[in-house]
Backbone as JSON, one array per atom type, in Angstrom:
{
  "sequence": "XXXXXXXXXXXXXXXXXXXXXXXXXXXXXXXXXXXXXXXXXXXXXXXXXXXXXXXXXXXXXXXXXXXXXXXXXXXXXXXXXXXXXXXXXXXXXXXX",
  "N": [[0.9, -1.0, -0.16], [1.88, 1.36, 0.55], [3.53, 1.63, -1.4], [1.96, 2.58, -3.32], [1.27, 4.87, -2.55], [3.45, 6.31, -2.35], [4.89, 6.32, -5.01], [3.42, 7.86, -6.76], [3.31, 10.42, -5.28], [6.06, 10.95, -5.55], [6.34, 11.1, -8.53], [4.99, 13.59, -8.71], [6.56, 15.46, -7.41], [8.72, 15.21, -9.18], [7.76, 16.37, -11.27], [7.08, 18.65, -10.73], [9.62, 19.97, -9.96], [10.8, 19.89, -12.36], [9.19, 21.8, -13.79], [10.04, 23.94, -12.51], [12.59, 24.42, -13.19], [12.64, 25.19, -15.72], [13.91, 27.49, -18.13], [13.34, 30.92, -18.62], [12.07, 32.37, -21.71], [13.57, 34.82, -23.44], [12.59, 35.82, -25.72], [9.57, 35.76, -25.3], [9.16, 37.53, -23.62], [8.78, 41.04, -22.73], [11.16, 43.86, -23.22], [11.26, 45.51, -20.71], [10.28, 43.68, -18.98], [12.46, 41.82, -19.02], [14.67, 43.11, -18.35], [14.11, 44.11, -15.6], [13.67, 41.41, -14.32], [16.47, 40.64, -14.15], [17.52, 42.66, -12.86], [16.29, 42.1, -10.29], [17.02, 39.54, -9.86], [19.74, 39.59, -9.97], [21.48, 37.97, -11.33], [20.41, 36.18, -14.52], [19.64, 32.99, -16.33], [18.61, 32.82, -19.35], [16.46, 31.65, -22.06], [17.38, 32.38, -25.51], [16.91, 31.53, -28.06], [15.89, 29.05, -30.3], [17.7, 26.85, -30.02], [19.5, 27.98, -28.08], [21.13, 29.52, -25.43], [21.71, 31.78, -22.57], [23.8, 33.2, -19.64], [22.79, 36.32, -17.96], [23.56, 39.31, -16.47], [23.51, 41.94, -14.02], [24.69, 45.38, -14.57], [26.42, 46.53, -12.59], [28.03, 45.04, -9.89], [29.1, 42.11, -8.51], [28.58, 39.81, -10.01], [29.81, 38.48, -11.86], [32.47, 36.09, -12.48], [36.13, 36.4, -11.66], [38.43, 36.64, -14.28], [36.36, 37.94, -15.66], [34.24, 40.66, -16.64], [31.39, 42.42, -16.79], [29.88, 42.82, -19.94], [28.38, 44.65, -22.93], [25.33, 43.61, -24.41], [22.91, 42.04, -26.9], [19.82, 40.72, -26.74], [17.21, 39.05, -28.22], [13.65, 39.97, -27.7], [10.37, 40.03, -27.19], [9.42, 42.6, -27.89], [11.44, 43.62, -29.63], [14.79, 44.29, -29.91], [16.73, 43.54, -27.02], [18.88, 45.4, -24.72], [21.18, 44.06, -23.05], [23.62, 42.66, -20.28], [26.32, 40.79, -20.15], [28.58, 38.24, -18.93], [31.91, 38.34, -19.84], [35.32, 38.0, -20.88], [37.51, 40.96, -20.5], [38.55, 42.08, -23.88], [42.12, 42.15, -24.76], [43.69, 44.86, -26.24], [46.35, 45.98, -26.75], [49.35, 46.64, -27.92], [52.07, 44.06, -28.15]],
  "CA": [[0.03, 0.02, -0.11], [2.72, 2.28, 0.91], [4.48, 1.71, -2.84], [0.9, 3.03, -4.27], [1.07, 6.28, -2.26], [4.8, 6.84, -2.65], [5.16, 6.4, -6.3], [2.34, 9.12, -7.49], [3.91, 11.45, -4.48], [7.56, 11.01, -6.2], [6.16, 11.75, -9.95], [4.58, 14.84, -8.66], [7.41, 16.18, -6.84], [9.93, 15.22, -10.02], [7.04, 17.21, -12.55], [7.12, 20.03, -10.19], [11.25, 20.09, -10.12], [11.3, 20.1, -13.71], [8.98, 22.97, -14.33], [10.72, 25.24, -11.59], [14.04, 24.59, -13.7], [12.77, 25.71, -16.99], [14.59, 28.68, -18.33], [12.44, 32.01, -19.36], [12.56, 32.49, -22.89], [13.53, 36.1, -23.77], [11.19, 36.1, -27.02], [8.2, 35.96, -24.76], [9.06, 38.81, -22.58], [8.99, 42.68, -23.51], [12.27, 44.34, -22.7], [11.23, 45.78, -19.52], [10.39, 42.35, -18.01], [13.8, 40.82, -18.95], [15.58, 43.78, -17.57], [13.47, 43.91, -14.27], [14.0, 40.3, -14.02], [17.73, 40.67, -14.12], [17.81, 43.35, -11.76], [15.67, 41.82, -9.09], [17.74, 38.26, -9.61], [21.04, 39.61, -9.84], [21.66, 37.06, -12.64], [19.38, 35.24, -14.9], [19.66, 32.35, -17.34], [17.62, 33.02, -20.59], [16.44, 31.1, -23.56], [17.32, 33.49, -26.25], [16.59, 31.23, -29.35], [15.52, 27.36, -30.46], [18.69, 26.11, -29.05], [20.72, 29.19, -27.3], [20.53, 30.31, -23.99], [23.17, 32.46, -21.78], [23.32, 33.96, -18.18], [22.79, 37.62, -18.17], [23.7, 39.7, -15.46], [23.38, 43.42, -13.81], [25.77, 45.94, -15.19], [27.26, 46.73, -11.45], [27.73, 44.09, -9.1], [29.96, 41.0, -8.61], [28.0, 38.43, -10.55], [30.91, 37.91, -12.84], [33.85, 35.36, -11.85], [37.5, 36.99, -12.24], [38.67, 37.81, -14.77], [35.45, 38.28, -16.75], [33.15, 41.6, -16.71], [29.83, 42.51, -17.48], [29.78, 43.33, -21.24], [26.99, 44.68, -23.11], [24.9, 42.29, -25.56], [21.7, 42.42, -27.13], [19.02, 39.67, -26.89], [15.57, 39.26, -28.92], [12.7, 40.3, -26.85], [8.88, 40.35, -27.49], [9.15, 44.03, -28.49], [12.73, 43.79, -30.29], [16.26, 43.68, -29.22], [16.96, 44.27, -25.63], [20.35, 45.7, -24.5], [21.36, 43.41, -21.34], [24.98, 42.36, -20.03], [26.57, 39.05, -19.79], [30.05, 38.03, -18.3], [33.11, 38.16, -20.7], [36.63, 38.17, -20.52], [37.57, 41.66, -21.43], [39.65, 42.04, -24.61], [43.17, 42.97, -24.43], [44.21, 45.3, -27.52], [47.28, 46.64, -26.27], [50.35, 45.73, -28.36], [52.99, 43.42, -27.16]],
  "C": [[0.6, 1.1, 0.1], [3.37, 2.65, -0.64], [3.42, 2.59, -3.36], [1.0, 4.61, -3.86], [2.34, 7.01, -2.27], [4.96, 7.24, -4.18], [4.47, 7.72, -6.59], [3.17, 10.33, -6.51], [5.61, 11.81, -5.38], [7.48, 11.7, -7.91], [5.74, 13.11, -9.85], [5.47, 15.76, -8.6], [8.71, 16.34, -7.99], [8.98, 16.81, -11.17], [7.47, 18.63, -11.94], [8.6, 20.61, -10.33], [11.24, 20.73, -11.58], [10.61, 21.44, -14.32], [9.51, 24.21, -13.44], [11.9, 25.59, -12.49], [13.94, 25.08, -14.91], [13.34, 27.32, -17.03], [13.49, 29.83, -18.85], [12.92, 32.08, -20.35], [12.3, 34.22, -23.39], [12.61, 36.38, -24.82], [10.02, 36.23, -26.45], [8.03, 36.87, -23.96], [9.2, 40.14, -23.26], [10.51, 42.48, -22.45], [12.4, 44.76, -21.5], [11.27, 44.94, -18.54], [11.84, 41.72, -17.88], [14.37, 41.83, -18.05], [15.28, 43.86, -15.95], [13.9, 42.64, -13.55], [15.56, 40.0, -13.68], [18.17, 41.54, -12.97], [17.33, 42.55, -10.33], [16.45, 40.51, -8.78], [19.01, 38.43, -9.4], [21.76, 39.19, -11.43], [20.59, 36.12, -12.89], [19.96, 34.27, -16.07], [18.31, 32.3, -18.22], [17.64, 32.24, -21.53], [16.23, 31.96, -24.49], [16.68, 32.65, -27.93], [16.02, 29.44, -29.06], [16.31, 26.72, -29.72], [19.68, 26.58, -28.62], [19.98, 29.25, -26.24], [21.88, 30.73, -23.34], [22.8, 33.1, -20.36], [23.72, 35.53, -18.64], [22.54, 38.32, -16.82], [23.57, 41.21, -15.21], [24.59, 43.98, -14.31], [26.89, 45.98, -14.04], [26.78, 45.62, -10.64], [29.06, 43.23, -9.09], [29.43, 39.79, -9.03], [28.81, 37.95, -11.45], [32.03, 37.11, -11.9], [35.08, 36.18, -12.68], [38.16, 36.09, -13.22], [37.38, 38.43, -15.62], [34.63, 39.95, -15.88], [31.94, 41.87, -17.27], [30.01, 43.68, -18.87], [28.29, 43.33, -21.88], [26.51, 43.8, -24.14], [23.39, 42.67, -25.89], [21.12, 41.02, -27.49], [17.53, 39.72, -27.73], [14.54, 38.99, -27.58], [11.17, 40.43, -27.74], [8.89, 41.62, -28.5], [10.51, 44.53, -29.25], [13.76, 43.33, -29.69], [16.43, 44.53, -27.95], [18.42, 44.26, -25.1], [20.5, 44.93, -22.83], [22.98, 43.24, -21.35], [24.91, 40.98, -19.69], [28.22, 39.17, -19.57], [31.0, 37.64, -19.26], [34.41, 38.43, -19.93], [36.73, 39.4, -21.54], [38.67, 41.68, -22.68], [40.84, 42.68, -24.63], [43.8, 43.63, -25.95], [45.44, 46.18, -27.49], [48.47, 45.86, -27.09], [51.61, 45.23, -27.42], [54.36, 44.22, -27.18]]
}
């Protein structure tokens, strides 16, 4: 009898966990929604296309691991392209 109760409970927990880990899709959100989400969470992983995603961060803060810094990028949004920041290593253009 306990197996009949336990199995549906475990299945329900797995279904809820799978939904909670789904990435928000930038293409279904307005730019204002995207920017508000990034500001409130400090960093967010967003789906940006059928097979693409990335992590986007606030401009100021310590969301990037050294030596990376927030660099500007544009991602698709429901209302056009949205300016955001993602962590990248700065390009060194100094001659040797």
